[in-house]
BABA-743923 format. One record per atom (N, C-alpha, C, CB): x negated, y negated, z negated; residue in one letter. Coordinates in pm, whole numbers, padded with zeros to 5 digits, always signed. Atoms other than C-alpha are relative to their C-alpha. Glycine has a CB too. Layout:
REM BABA-743923
XYZA/...
This chain:
REM BABA-743923
+00098+00091+00059M/+02051-00976+01844M/+00017-00006-00150M/+00012-00141+00061M/-00008+00002+00145K/+01971-00964+01472K/+00004-00146-00050K/-00120+00076-00063K/-00017+00135+00050K/+02078-01267+01274K/-00036-00007-00147K/+00141-00047+00022K/+00030+00020+00140K/+01983-01416+00940K/+00130-00007-00078K/-00084-00127-00021K/-00119+00000+00083S/+02233-01369+00659S/+00015-00133-00073S/-00004+00114-00100S/-00023+00124+00075E/+02393-01683+00517E/+00014+00027-00148E/+00124-00070+00052E/-00018-00033+00140F/+02436-01495+00192F/-00131+00037-00067F/+00097+00113-00013F/+00126-00044+00059S/+02073-01391+00141S/-00080-00118-00051S/-00083+00080+00102S/+00079+00106+00060S/+01828-01586-00066S/-00133-00021+00070S/-00025+00030-00146S/+00127+00012-00071K/+01532-01528+00164K/+00018+00040+00146K/-00109+00088-00067K/-00006-00035-00140K/+01463-01494+00533K/-00040+00144+00021K/-00088-00092+00082K/+00034-00139-00031V/+01434-01156+00698V/-00149+00019+00007V/+00064+00043+00130V/+00145-00013-00011S/+01069-01222+00770S/-00065+00011-00137S/-00058-00120+00076S/+00055-00007+00134E/+01008-01269+00400E/+00023+00136-00063E/+00060-00108-00087E/-00026-00135+00049F/+01171-00934+00326F/-00111+00095+00046F/+00138+00050+00049F/+00094-00095-00059K/+00926-00760+00555K/-00141-00017-00054K/-00001-00015+00151K/+00136+00023+00050T/+00618-00921+00404T/-00009+00010-00151T/-00048-00136+00044T/+00001-00006+00147K/+00722-00900+00041K/-00060+00131-00048K/+00143-00017-00056K/+00065-00119+00050K/+00501-00658-00146K/+00083+00064-00110K/-00140-00033-00051K/-00068-00072+00107R/+00633-00392-00379R/-00044-00054-00135R/-00030+00152+00010R/+00028+00050+00134N/+00657-00508-00738N/-00111+00081-00065N/+00127+00004-00086N/+00115-00068+00056K/+00331-00428-00915K/+00034+00087-00120K/-00103-00099-00037K/-00037-00079+00118S/+00519-00290-01213S/+00044+00140+00036S/+00111-00069-00075S/-00038-00134-00041L/+00631+00009-01008L/-00122+00090+00002L/+00068-00002+00139L/+00110-00093+00008K/+00417+00317-01050K/-00052+00036+00139K/+00042+00126-00074K/+00058-00048-00126T/+00180+00433-00779T/+00065+00132+00037T/-00154+00016-00012T/-00067-00124-00038P/+00353+00708-00577P/-00081+00123-00039P/+00026+00001+00149P/+00063-00126+00041G/+00278+01051-00720G/+00070+00116+00066G/+00003+00016-00152G/-00068-00116-00057P/+00410+01400-00658P/+00148-00025+00012P/-00026+00124-00086P/-00141+00018-00024K/+00761+01414-00520K/+00082+00061-00112K/+00040+00059+00134K/-00093-00050+00100K/+01024+01446-00792K/+00138-00052+00033K/-00044-00042-00143K/-00136+00035-00038N/+01398+01434-00760N/+00047-00131-00061N/+00094+00109-00039N/-00049+00119+00067N/+01438+01145-01003N/-00101-00112-00006N/+00044+00035-00137N/+00097+00109-00004D/+01141+00924-00918D/+00059-00118+00076D/-00132+00047+00067D/-00056+00119-00061F/+01247+00568-00843F/-00078-00039+00126F/+00001-00116-00101F/+00057+00038-00128F/+01187+00465-00481F/-00089+00108+00062F/-00080-00127-00017F/+00076-00108-00061E/+01030+00803-00409E/+00088+00071+00104E/-00052+00101-00107E/-00073-00077-00101N/+01147+01070-00163N/+00018-00080+00129N/+00137+00044-00054N/-00009+00080-00121Q/+01070+00834+00124Q/+00014+00088+00125Q/-00122-00089+00013Q/-00013-00090-00116E/+01046+01133+00360E/+00146+00030+00029E/-00077+00131-00025E/-00143-00024-00018I/+01415+01199+00301I/+00063-00114+00078I/+00070+00016-00136I/-00056+00116-00069K/+01500+00846+00414K/-00052-00010+00143K/-00032-00128-00076K/+00056+00003-00136Q/+01265+00866+00711Q/+00067+00104+00089Q/-00151+00024-00005Q/-00069-00104-00077D/+01428+01191+00820D/+00141-00043+00036D/+00003+00131-00078D/-00134+00050-00028L/+01771+01033+00790L/-00003-00104+00111L/+00062-00060-00127L/+00012+00103-00103E/+01660+00735+00995E/-00027+00063+00137E/-00112-00098-00035E/+00032-00066-00127S/+01511+00961+01264S/+00121+00073+00056S/-00116+00098-00018S/-00117-00075-00045F/+01822+01178+01276F/+00106-00093+00058F/+00059+00081-00117F/-00107+00088-00047Y/+02068+00891+01309Y/-00042-00082+00121Y/+00045-00092-00112Y/+00047+00064-00123N/+01849+00719+01567N/+00020+00093+00120N/-00148-00040-00013N/-00012-00096-00111S/+01848+01036+01779S/+00145+00031+00033S/-00074+00129-00034S/-00142-00034-00018E/+02223+01095+01727E/+00088-00124+00014E/+00049+00084-00117E/-00076+00126+00002A/+02327+00729+01757A/+00111-00003+00105A/-00093-00116+00023A/-00099+00005-00107K/+02507+00761+02090K/+00120+00088-00034K/-00062+00043+00134K/-00108-00092+00036K/+02708+01062+01972K/+00086-00057-00111K/-00057+00135-00042K/-00075+00055+00112Y/+02804+00896+01645Y/+00080-00122+00042Y/-00093-00037-00115Y/-00072+00117-00047A/+02901+00575+01823A/+00124+00039+00079A/-00092-00087+00086A/-00114-00046-00081E/+03133+00774+02051E/+00104+00076-00081E/-00049+00087+00112E/-00092-00088+00074T/+03285+01011+01794T/+00043-00054-00135T/-00064+00134-00020T/-00034+00052+00132R/+03287+00813+01465R/+00061-00139+00011R/-00124-00004-00091R/-00064+00129-00020K/+03522+00536+01569K/+00115-00024-00096K/+00049-00011+00141K/-00110+00013+00095K/+03789+00604+01307K/-00032+00073-00129K/+00131+00054+00061K/+00005-00073+00127F/+03823+00710+00945F/+00118+00096+00001F/+00004-00098-00125F/-00110-00091-00029W/+04028+01017+01020W/+00085+00033-00122W/-00054+00127+00059W/-00076-00042+00118H/+04127+01111+00664H/+00013-00111-00104H/-00066+00120-00063H/+00000+00100+00105E/+04048+00805+00454E/+00060-00134+00042E/-00140-00022-00046E/-00035+00132-00050E/+04180+00524+00675E/+00119-00062-00074E/+00032+00008+00147E/-00118+00054+00068K/+04521+00486+00510K/-00036-00044-00142K/+00113+00106-00005K/+00040+00035+00136A/+04367+00489+00161A/-00087-00125+00000A/-00076+00117-00065A/+00085+00119-00010I/+04106+00232+00269I/+00084-00125+00022I/-00101+00016+00115I/-00085+00115-00029L/+04369+00000+00414L/+00089-00036-00119L/+00087+00028+00123L/-00083+00027+00118D/+04595+00039+00110D/-00080-00071-00109D/+00058+00131-00056D/+00084+00059+00104A/+04303-00056-00115A/-00040-00144+00031A/-00124+00084-00020A/+00056+00131-00032I/+04172-00359+00074I/+00102-00103+00048I/-00105+00015+00104I/-00098+00095-00053T/+04488-00512+00222T/+00039-00110-00098T/+00123+00075+00042T/-00034+00110+00093P/+04583-00701-00099P/-00106-00108-00008P/+00022+00056-00138P/+00105+00101+00004L/+04246-00877-00084L/+00022-00106+00108L/-00137+00065+00018L/-00015+00089-00116F/+04342-01031+00251F/+00138-00064+00007F/-00026+00077+00127F/-00139+00043-00020T/+04715-01090+00200T/+00064-00068-00121T/+00082+00117+00037T/-00061+00064+00116T/+04786-01206-00158T/-00022-00151+00006T/-00056+00058-00131T/+00014+00146-00009P/+04848-01583-00188P/-00123-00055-00068P/+00120-00066-00060P/+00115+00052+00075S/+04565-01625-00439S/-00132+00051+00053S/+00013+00035-00144S/+00121-00064-00054A/+04316-01429-00228A/-00071+00079-00108A/-00095-00105+00059A/+00055-00078+00109S/+04266-01217-00539S/+00077+00130-00012S/+00005-00078-00133S/-00069-00127+00010P/+04347-00848-00592P/+00083+00011-00127P/-00099+00111+00005P/-00072-00009+00126L/+04486-00921-00940L/+00121-00092+00000L/-00092-00033-00117L/-00117+00087+00008P/+04839-01056-01003P/-00025-00116-00094P/+00122+00079-00045P/+00021+00119+00081L/+04836-01412-01139L/+00133-00068-00023L/-00101-00097+00068L/-00126+00067+00031T/+05110-01612-01307T/-00027-00136-00060T/+00084+00085-00096T/+00001+00128+00069G/+05182-01964-01424G/-00120-00087+00026G/+00011+00022-00143G/+00106+00100-00008E/+04898-02201-01497E/-00129+00052+00060E/-00028-00055-00135E/+00123-00056-00053K/+04631-01958-01371K/-00005-00007+00153K/-00016+00143-00045K/-00004-00010-00146I/+04746-01975-01009I/-00069-00117+00069I/+00145+00010+00047I/+00049+00117-00072L/+04669-02332-00900L/-00151-00018-00009L/+00067-00122-00051L/+00148+00015+00006P/+04312-02358-01035P/-00073+00103+00085P/-00047+00011-00143P/+00068-00102-00078L/+04219-02027-00874L/+00016-00025+00148L/+00053+00139-00036L/-00022+00031-00140C/+04375-02128-00544C/-00094-00111+00046C/+00146-00041+00025C/+00090+00109-00035E/+04175-02450-00547E/-00144+00048+00008E/+00012-00114-00101E/+00136-00052+00002E/+03856-02261-00635E/-00028+00085+00122E/-00023+00082-00126E/+00017-00090-00114R/+03911-02006-00357R/+00019-00071+00134R/+00097+00115-00010R/-00028+00067-00126G/+03999-02270-00098G/+00122+00058+00067G/-00119+00009+00093G/-00116-00073-00050T/+04340-02108-00060T/+00125-00087-00002T/+00023+00127-00081T/-00130+00064+00000A/+04677-02245+00038A/+00095+00087-00081A/+00054-00022+00145A/-00080-00083+00091C/+04899-02125-00248C/+00137+00032+00057C/+00017-00070-00133C/-00127-00035-00062G/+05199-02119-00019G/-00001+00139+00060G/+00035-00099+00106G/+00001-00137-00050G/+05080-01783+00108G/-00112+00031+00096G/+00127+00031+00065G/+00102-00029-00100E/+04815-01820+00379E/-00140-00011-00060E/+00014-00096+00119E/+00136+00002+00051V/+04459-01729+00286V/-00089-00085+00090V/-00055+00143-00011V/+00088+00088-00076V/+04217-02001+00392V/-00145+00047-00013V/+00014-00145-00048V/+00137-00045+00023K/+03894-01877+00235K/-00021+00138+00060K/-00031+00002-00150K/+00030-00130-00058K/+03738-01593+00429K/-00056+00094-00106K/-00099-00014+00116K/+00049-00101+00092I/+03670-01272+00240I/-00144+00035+00040I/+00091+00127+00000I/+00141-00029-00026R/+03295-01214+00209R/-00025+00149-00018R/-00093-00084-00094R/+00013-00146-00001V/+03224-00850+00300V/-00145+00039+00020V/+00089+00062+00110V/+00133-00060-00016L/+02901-00655+00255L/+00018+00150+00014L/-00094-00034-00121L/-00009-00146-00020E/+02875-00303+00398E/-00138+00060+00009E/+00082+00033+00127E/+00123-00078-00008F/+02592-00060+00335F/+00027+00126+00081F/-00051+00036-00142F/-00017-00120-00081G/+02535+00229+00574G/+00111-00016+00100G/+00028+00119-00088G/-00111+00035-00089C/+02755+00067+00836C/+00006+00087+00125C/-00010-00143+00041C/-00002-00087-00117G/+02651+00309+01111G/+00027-00076+00128G/+00103+00109-00016G/-00031+00062-00129S/+02799+00221+01448S/+00112-00102-00009S/+00036+00106+00102S/-00089+00114+00017G/+03041-00031+01299G/+00148+00030-00008G/-00021-00091+00107G/-00144-00031-00001R/+03372+00149+01249R/+00078-00080-00105R/+00020+00148-00023R/-00072+00080+00099F/+03458-00045+00931F/+00019-00142+00051F/-00074-00001-00134F/-00014+00133-00060A/+03391-00375+01110A/+00111+00000+00103A/-00132-00045+00064A/-00107-00013-00098T/+03619-00254+01389T/+00136+00002-00067T/-00019+00126+00084T/-00125-00006+00076L/+03888-00174+01131L/+00040-00139-00049L/-00013+00097-00119L/-00028+00135+00048L/+03859-00523+00982L/+00046-00090+00115L/-00123-00060-00067L/-00037+00083-00115N/+03873-00689+01325N/+00138+00035+00052N/-00103+00015+00111N/-00131-00046-00048Q/+04179-00483+01411Q/+00113-00049-00091Q/+00002+00152+00008Q/-00108+00029+00094D/+04378-00554+01093D/-00007-00139-00064D/+00000+00102-00108D/+00015+00130+00067F/+04236-00880+00955F/-00089-00094+00081F/-00058+00019-00141F/+00087+00083-00084P/+04091-01078+01248P/-00010-00143-00052P/+00051-00001+00144P/+00023+00139+00041G/+03934-01409+01151G/+00009-00026-00148G/+00095-00087+00069G/-00020+00019+00144K/+03984-01350+00777K/-00121+00041-00084K/+00121+00077-00045K/+00115-00049+00077F/+03636-01233+00679F/-00132-00045+00061F/+00004+00151-00009F/+00140+00010-00040D/+03264-01299+00694D/-00065+00130-00039D/-00073-00124-00066D/+00042-00140+00013Y/+03061-00984+00722Y/-00151+00015+00016Y/+00072+00088+00102Y/+00142-00035-00010V/+02707-00861+00656V/-00010+00152-00009V/-00086-00070-00113V/+00013-00146+00004W/+02610-00504+00735W/-00147+00042+00001W/+00073+00062+00120W/+00136-00050+00015I/+02303-00293+00660I/-00001+00148+00033I/-00054-00024-00145I/+00014-00142-00029D/+02184+00042+00792D/-00148+00031+00024D/+00086+00042+00122D/+00137-00043-00027L/+01861+00241+00818L/-00029+00011+00149L/-00025+00133-00066L/+00019-00032-00141S/+01914+00319+01185S/+00018-00121+00090S/+00095+00110+00043S/-00014+00112-00092D/+01839+00042+01433D/+00078+00040+00125D/-00137-00053+00038D/-00076-00046-00117E/+01989+00256+01711E/+00151-00009-00026E/-00038+00143+00036E/-00142+00014+00035L/+02325+00276+01531L/+00042-00146-00004L/+00030+00067-00135L/-00030+00143+00006L/+02311-00097+01467L/+00010-00061+00139L/-00105-00072-00082L/-00007+00054-00136S/+02250-00163+01835S/+00135+00029+00064S/-00113+00059+00088S/-00134-00031-00049Y/+02575+00015+01920Y/+00104-00085-00070Y/+00032+00150-00019Y/-00096+00079+00077A/+02759-00166+01642A/+00003-00145+00045A/-00033+00007-00149A/+00008+00141-00036S/+02638-00508+01751S/+00057-00029+00138S/-00144-00046-00006S/-00059+00021-00133K/+02760-00457+02108K/+00148-00036-00011K/-00017+00127+00087K/-00143+00028+00018D/+03119-00459+01984D/+00025-00116-00095D/+00070+00123-00052D/-00017+00106+00099N/+03059-00719+01712N/-00120-00094+00004N/+00019+00059-00143N/+00123+00079-00018P/+02796-00963+01844P/-00015-00117-00095P/-00004-00051+00140P/+00008+00119+00085S/+02881-01244+01600S/-00031+00034-00146S/+00130-00076+00007S/+00018-00038+00138L/+02828-01044+01280L/-00147+00014-00037L/+00073+00130-00027L/+00137+00000+00051T/+02515-01045+01064T/-00038+00139-00048T/-00016-00102-00112T/+00041-00133+00045F/+02316-00726+01009F/-00150+00007-00025F/+00040+00105+00101F/+00140-00029+00028F/+01987-00590+00874F/-00026+00148+00022F/-00037-00041-00145F/+00048-00138-00004Q/+01800-00272+00959Q/-00103+00010-00110Q/-00059+00039+00142Q/+00085+00005+00118W/+01651-00199+00619W/+00038+00111-00097W/+00010-00136-00069W/-00027-00091+00111D/+01622+00035+00320D/+00079-00077-00105D/-00133+00059-00059D/-00092+00074+00086I/+01913-00071+00102I/-00056-00028-00137I/+00129+00076-00013I/+00050+00016+00136T/+01740-00016-00230T/-00108-00107-00010T/-00054+00132-00051T/+00106+00101+00001K/+01462-00256-00129K/+00051-00138+00041K/-00112+00043+00092K/-00054+00127-00049L/+01687-00525+00019L/+00100-00062-00097L/+00067+00021+00133L/-00118+00045+00074I/+01974-00551-00229I/-00028-00113-00098I/+00060+00116-00073I/+00029+00102+00101K/+01801-00767-00490K/-00023-00138+00061K/-00121+00041-00082K/+00023+00128-00066N/+01745-01042-00232N/+00129-00076+00028N/-00075+00022+00127N/-00126+00071-00018F/+02115-01128-00214F/+00035-00074-00129F/+00113+00098+00039F/-00035+00084+00114E/+02254-01399-00440E/+00106+00067-00087E/+00049-00135+00048E/-00099-00050+00094Q/+02459-01314-00749Q/+00139-00049+00038Q/-00034-00044-00143Q/-00141+00031-00025E/+02839-01303-00698E/+00023-00060+00138E/+00052-00095-00106E/-00010+00056-00135S/+02802-01366-00326S/+00092+00078+00093S/-00137-00007+00062S/-00091-00079-00084F/+03052-01104-00201F/+00130+00031-00074F/-00068+00131+00044F/-00132-00032+00054D/+03419-01029-00250D/+00035+00147+00018D/+00106-00086+00067D/-00026-00141-00028L/+03424-00679-00104L/-00131+00066+00042L/+00109+00018+00112L/+00118-00080-00035I/+03135-00430-00101I/+00048+00140+00036I/-00105+00003-00118I/-00050-00127-00053V/+03188-00114+00103V/-00116+00092+00032V/+00087-00023+00127V/+00100-00101-00034W/+02991+00207+00136W/+00075+00128+00034W/-00101+00023-00118W/-00077-00116-00043T/+03165+00474+00341T/-00093+00108+00053T/+00102-00040+00108T/+00075-00118-00042S/+03002+00817+00373S/-00150-00023+00010S/+00052+00047+00134S/+00143+00027-00004S/+02655+00683+00299S/-00067+00001-00136S/-00025-00132+00065S/+00057-00003+00134F/+02604+00652-00076F/-00050+00141-00033F/+00104-00047-00105F/+00037-00141+00019Q/+02579+01032-00066Q/-00142+00031+00047Q/+00098+00089+00075Q/+00135-00024-00052H/+02244+00999+00115H/-00110-00061-00088H/-00010-00055+00140H/+00100+00057+00090I/+02070+00809-00170I/-00057+00114-00085I/+00061-00114-00090I/+00054-00127+00051P/+01828+01075-00300P/-00029+00010-00148P/-00121+00029+00071P/+00039-00011+00140T/+01762+00985-00663T/+00105-00060-00093T/-00133-00068-00023T/-00092+00050+00102T/+01962+00930-00979T/-00030-00145-00035T/-00007+00086-00126T/+00038+00136+00037K/+01767+00615-01064K/+00038-00101+00108K/-00149-00006-00027K/-00038+00092-00108E/+01827+00460-00724E/+00150-00023+00001E/-00046+00055+00134E/-00145+00015+00001R/+02200+00527-00744R/+00045-00091-00115R/+00069+00139-00013R/-00033+00085+00115S/+02216+00368-01090S/-00043-00145+00025S/-00067+00053-00128S/+00052+00133-00035F/+02004+00076-00971F/+00094-00072+00097F/-00140+00013+00062F/-00090+00059-00098L/+02236+00016-00677L/+00133-00039-00064L/+00024+00097+00115L/-00128+00030+00064M/+02552+00033-00889M/-00011-00125-00088M/+00049+00119-00084M/+00021+00121+00080K/+02409-00227-01128K/-00002-00124+00088K/-00131+00011-00079K/+00006+00113-00091N/+02340-00452-00833N/+00132-00027+00069N/-00108+00023+00103N/-00135+00023-00052F/+02688-00399-00691F/+00077-00091-00096F/+00075+00134+00020F/-00066+00085+00099Y/+02818-00546-01016Y/-00052-00143+00010Y/-00022+00056-00143Y/+00059+00133-00008R/+02577-00838-00984R/+00048-00076+00123R/-00152+00009+00001R/-00035+00067-00125L/+02671-00913-00623L/+00148-00033+00012L/-00039+00086+00116L/-00144+00025-00010L/+03049-00893-00668L/+00040-00126-00074L/+00078+00120-00053L/-00064+00108+00072D/+03244-01203-00753D/+00106+00060-00092D/+00063-00105+00099D/-00094-00054+00098Y/+03482-01163-01045Y/+00137+00029+00062Y/+00016-00098-00116Y/-00132-00049-00042D/+03809-00974-00982D/+00000+00056+00142D/+00102-00111-00011D/+00005-00052-00135W/+03685-00839-00650W/-00047+00145+00001W/-00092-00086+00086W/-00006-00146-00015M/+03620-00490-00519M/-00125+00065+00059M/+00115+00034+00085M/+00098-00094-00056L/+03366-00214-00461L/+00075+00125+00043L/-00113+00035-00104L/-00066-00119-00054L/+03485+00074-00240L/-00105+00095+00056L/+00104-00039+00110L/+00098-00101-00043I/+03285+00396-00188I/+00073+00129+00035I/-00107+00025-00112I/-00047-00135-00033T/+03370+00718-00006T/-00122+00089+00025T/+00094-00001+00126T/+00108-00096-00020N/+03153+01032+00006N/+00059+00136+00039N/-00087+00013-00127N/-00043-00136-00031R/+03180+01380+00151R/+00006+00082-00129R/-00095+00067+00103R/-00016-00081+00121S/+03300+01630-00109S/-00049+00143+00024S/+00148+00002-00043S/+00049-00138-00007L/+03170+01979-00188L/+00122+00094+00001L/-00095+00032-00122L/-00125-00076-00014S/+03488+02145-00064S/-00029+00144+00042S/+00092-00068+00102S/+00013-00138-00046D/+03548+02510+00017D/-00038+00003+00148D/+00129+00078-00023D/+00030+00007-00144W/+03538+02413+00386W/-00148-00029+00022W/+00086-00107+00069W/+00140+00036-00018F/+03196+02250+00350F/-00092+00113-00046F/-00032-00129-00077F/+00083-00110+00052V/+03056+02535+00139V/-00004+00115+00100V/+00055+00050-00136V/-00006-00108-00098K/+03172+02789+00397K/-00083-00032+00123K/+00146+00027+00041K/+00072+00041-00121K/+03023+02593+00686K/-00150-00009-00024K/+00052-00134+00049K/+00142+00023+00031N/+02691+02524+00509N/-00045+00087-00116N/-00025-00148-00032N/+00022-00086+00115W/+02666+02823+00276W/-00149+00025-00028W/+00071+00131+00021W/+00143-00022+00021K/+02293+02873+00331K/-00062-00116-00079K/-00072+00017+00134K/+00053+00118+00070A/+02213+02517+00223A/+00051-00005-00144A/+00039-00128+00074A/-00058+00000+00135V/+02449+02550-00075V/-00070+00101-00090V/+00151+00031+00008V/+00064-00104+00080M/+02295+02877-00193M/-00146-00036-00030M/+00006+00135+00074M/+00139+00041+00020K/+01943+02737-00146K/-00008-00104-00112K/-00059-00058+00131K/-00002+00103+00103A/+02030+02434-00363A/+00028+00061-00137A/+00103-00107+00032A/-00034-00064+00127R/+02184+02654-00632R/-00116+00083-00053R/+00125+00087+00015R/+00115-00078+00041L/+01883+02883-00635L/-00111-00090-00054L/-00053+00083+00116L/+00101+00095+00047K/+01645+02587-00668K/+00036-00058-00135K/-00020-00112+00102K/-00044+00052+00128S/+01853+02450-00951S/-00019+00104-00110S/+00147-00042+00008S/+00015-00107+00097W/+01850+02786-01128W/-00147+00021-00037W/+00060+00130+00056W/+00143-00014+00023L/+01471+02806-01089L/-00063-00129-00051L/-00069+00043+00128L/+00044+00130+00048R/+01448+02443-01206R/-00098-00068+00096R/-00064+00014-00136R/+00077+00070-00103L/+01288+02334-00879L/+00077-00121+00050L/-00032+00096+00116L/-00087+00109-00040N/+01576+02093-00829N/+00086-00035-00122N/+00089+00038+00125N/-00073+00040+00120N/+01747+01890-01101N/+00151+00017+00012N/-00031-00141-00033N/-00144+00001-00018N/+02093+01918-00950N/+00041+00091+00115N/+00049-00143+00026N/-00046-00091-00104A/+02270+02195-00758A/+00088-00071+00101A/+00076+00115-00062A/-00080+00079-00094R/+02477+01921-00591R/-00086-00081+00095R/+00094-00092-00076R/+00092+00061-00096D/+02167+01795-00408D/-00029+00101+00110D/-00133-00048-00070D/+00016-00094-00110L/+02166+01963-00066L/-00080-00061+00114L/+00137+00047+00050L/+00062+00037-00126M/+01944+01949+00240M/+00074+00075+00109M/-00156+00032+00001M/-00088-00063-00099V/+02182+02015+00528V/-00063-00011+00138V/+00141-00066+00000V/+00066+00005-00131P/+02020+02112+00861P/+00095-00038+00112P/-00064+00134+00030P/-00076+00037-00120R/+02138+01966+01189R/-00096-00001+00118R/+00071-00140-00017R/+00087-00012-00117T/+01990+02046+01531T/+00035-00104+00105T/+00010+00140+00060T/-00016+00093-00112D/+01940+01779+01795D/+00013+00084+00127D/-00120-00101+00009D/-00025-00084-00117N/+02093+01943+02101N/-00085-00037+00120N/+00145-00009+00039N/+00082+00044-00113T/+01876+01740+02336T/-00144+00048-00013T/+00002-00152+00011T/+00141-00035+00019T/+01533+01806+02185T/-00020+00135-00068T/-00067-00106-00082T/+00011-00126+00073G/+01607+02117+01979G/-00061-00016-00137G/-00082+00097+00078G/+00060+00025+00131K/+01451+01953+01673K/+00105+00013-00110K/-00066-00140-00006K/-00090-00018+00114V/+01607+02046+01339V/-00030-00107-00105V/-00013+00143-00060V/+00012+00099+00105Y/+01666+01761+01097Y/+00072+00050-00124Y/+00058-00137+00046Y/-00066-00033+00124E/+01749+01815+00732E/+00045-00129-00067E/-00092+00082-00094E/-00054+00120+00061R/+01979+01550+00592R/+00031+00025-00147R/+00127-00046+00075R/-00027-00012+00142F/+01999+01490+00219F/+00144-00043-00030F/-00099-00084-00081F/-00132+00035+00051Y/+02345+01492+00057Y/+00001+00019-00152Y/+00110+00087+00067Y/-00034-00020+00141H/+02434+01432-00305H/+00152+00001-00009H/-00063-00111-00092H/-00145-00015+00008F/+02787+01556-00378F/+00047-00043-00140F/+00042+00146+00031F/-00043+00057+00127F/+02944+01343-00649F/+00121+00075-00056F/+00033-00148+00016F/-00121-00042+00070S/+03182+01486-00903S/+00075-00126-00043S/-00034+00091-00124S/-00077+00117+00044L/+03462+01255-01018L/-00053-00053-00134L/+00149+00035-00012L/+00054+00043+00129K/+03310+01250-01366K/-00128-00081+00018K/-00027+00123-00090K/+00124+00075-00025E/+02975+01133-01230E/+00032-00140+00050E/-00089+00074+00101E/-00039+00132-00051L/+03142+00849-01039L/+00058-00086-00112L/+00102+00015+00114L/-00055+00073+00115E/+03335+00753-01352E/-00112-00052-00091E/+00095+00090-00081E/+00112+00041+00085N/+03011+00744-01551N/-00080-00114+00063N/-00093+00120-00026N/+00071+00107-00069L/+02845+00525-01287L/+00074-00133-00015L/-00018+00034+00148L/-00080+00122+00018A/+03132+00276-01312A/-00018-00055-00140A/+00149+00028+00028A/+00015+00042+00140T/+03106+00267-01692T/-00139-00057-00025T/+00025+00118-00094T/+00138+00044+00016F/+02727+00233-01680F/-00022-00139+00060F/-00094+00099+00066F/+00020+00126-00072S/+02758-00062-01440S/+00095-00110-00044S/+00016+00024+00148S/-00098+00095+00051W/+03033-00243-01634W/+00110-00030+00100W/-00069-00129-00039W/-00109+00016-00096L/+03273-00200-01344L/+00128+00061-00056L/-00037+00066+00136L/-00129-00051+00043T/+03643-00144-01403T/+00053+00095+00106T/+00101-00116-00025T/-00040-00103-00095L/+03751+00180-01238L/+00149-00012+00031L/-00031+00140-00056L/-00138+00010-00044K/+04072+00157-01033K/+00051+00129+00063K/+00015-00113+00098K/-00036-00127-00064I/+04077+00472-00818I/-00122+00091-00002I/+00051-00023+00147I/+00110-00097-00001N/+03864+00784-00859N/+00061+00137+00028N/-00080-00002-00136N/-00069-00122-00042K/+04009+01075-00662K/-00072+00064+00117K/+00147-00031+00037K/+00037-00061-00127F/+03940+01323-00386F/+00113-00024+00099F/-00030+00152-00017F/-00101+00010-00107I/+04121+01295-00052I/-00001+00129+00079I/-00027-00122+00092I/-00006-00125-00075D/+04244+01606+00127D/+00006-00027+00149D/+00121+00082-00044D/+00005+00012-00145W/+04261+01673+00499W/+00123-00072+00058W/-00011+00137+00062W/-00118+00074-00043N/+04604+01508+00518N/-00003-00145-00046N/+00126+00068-00053N/+00013+00138+00045G/+04477+01186+00365G/+00067-00027-00133G/+00055-00090+00101G/-00066+00015+00128E/+04645+01248+00029E/-00100+00015-00115E/+00114+00103-00015E/+00086-00010+00117F/+04483+01200-00311F/+00021+00133-00073F/+00025-00117-00096F/-00005-00124+00076T/+04399+01511-00514T/-00113+00002-00102T/-00008+00123+00094T/+00109-00022+00096D/+04194+01613-00819D/-00076+00128+00031D/+00056+00005-00142D/+00057-00131-00033N/+04107+01945-00654N/-00108-00015+00108N/+00110+00098+00048N/+00110+00018-00096E/+03764+01920-00491E/-00002+00110+00106E/-00132-00002-00074E/+00009-00113-00092K/+03798+02262-00328K/+00080-00021+00128K/+00046+00126-00068K/-00085+00021-00118I/+04075+02150-00092I/-00019-00138+00062I/+00147+00019-00037I/+00016+00139-00040S/+03940+01799-00039S/-00088-00016+00124S/-00058-00081-00113S/+00086+00040-00111R/+03763+01621+00243R/-00111-00094-00049R/+00082-00067+00111R/+00096+00098+00049S/+03593+01336+00056S/+00045-00053-00135S/-00017-00116+00101S/-00036+00071+00123S/+03583+01141-00269S/+00030-00145+00036S/-00115+00009-00106S/-00044+00137-00027F/+03740+00796-00290F/-00006-00078-00130F/+00145-00003+00060F/+00032+00074+00122F/+03618+00541-00544F/+00024-00148+00022F/-00147+00026-00044F/-00023+00144-00004V/+03744+00188-00605V/-00019-00056-00140V/+00142-00034+00056V/+00022+00065+00128A/+03623-00039-00885A/-00004-00151+00020A/-00131+00050-00067A/+00003+00145-00007T/+03641-00410-00963T/-00091-00056-00108T/+00141-00059-00014T/+00078+00071+00100K/+03430-00660-01149K/+00093-00094-00074K/-00120-00077+00065K/-00092+00081+00078T/+03642-00807-01425T/-00073-00069-00113T/+00115+00087-00055T/+00066+00070+00110P/+03548-01066-01687P/+00004+00082-00128P/+00066-00135-00023P/+00008-00076+00125I/+03434-00909-02014I/+00060-00084-00112I/-00148+00041-00033I/-00063+00070+00111E/+03652-01005-02307E/-00067+00042-00131E/+00152+00029-00005E/+00068-00028+00126W/+03474-01033-02640W/+00096-00021-00116W/-00126-00090-00016W/
């Protein structure tokens, strides 16, 4: 059963009836960097994950390579006496504890407010319930209602939306979350402007001194070998200037039941691009590395499995 978010500023019904801002341009020819364009890409993603929902719910129950890094990053949020990821000393401790509703003796009273985009079948929620039961409030969003139906079976009390993230995000209140997570999904956002728009809003939604965590598939030698046709096609389009970025790939996947071939969009982030996004959004970068198949950090994309990005929202000192 879908529930209303206690963190949102409007009801779900209002989201569905709200018209597109008149200042946005009338949709024209498809271009790689048109804001809110490439809707076919998102529709194809939604159709694919709806058709593959059962398989993903059965096979994507763990973060095989990133789990240790994820837990290492988020555990201090749930376990430090001040309920803050930053070390505090002296006179700064008590006021913050009172503000956070925290017992300064060590036990966190205030629940961590978590927002996850592209939650899929709920594996991050499962991880939280396993390691930090009762210590968080959680809102999740995904394009696929089928994936959400599987996720909600295991987590019936949590709040979720089936929605296009770029159209929903501005309806959440400023500084209403302590942890924003996007695992293996930010890579599916098809335009540069949308990615920048989302990062700006991540900064707006985060409370001060709290965390944004993003993982994405990397353009490793393993991936290139497995999907060499898609890689070569993207590089050729880039060379012919039919595509703005050779790291934008359409990766085919066949539905074994129907035989239909879906093409999923992937944008493969370089570490420099992620660093630039953090700087552009006024976020303070904490971790920006690739993770290899053994779960270890590396700067070598060729031997990696995914990228791992952690940033915080810190007060600006003038």
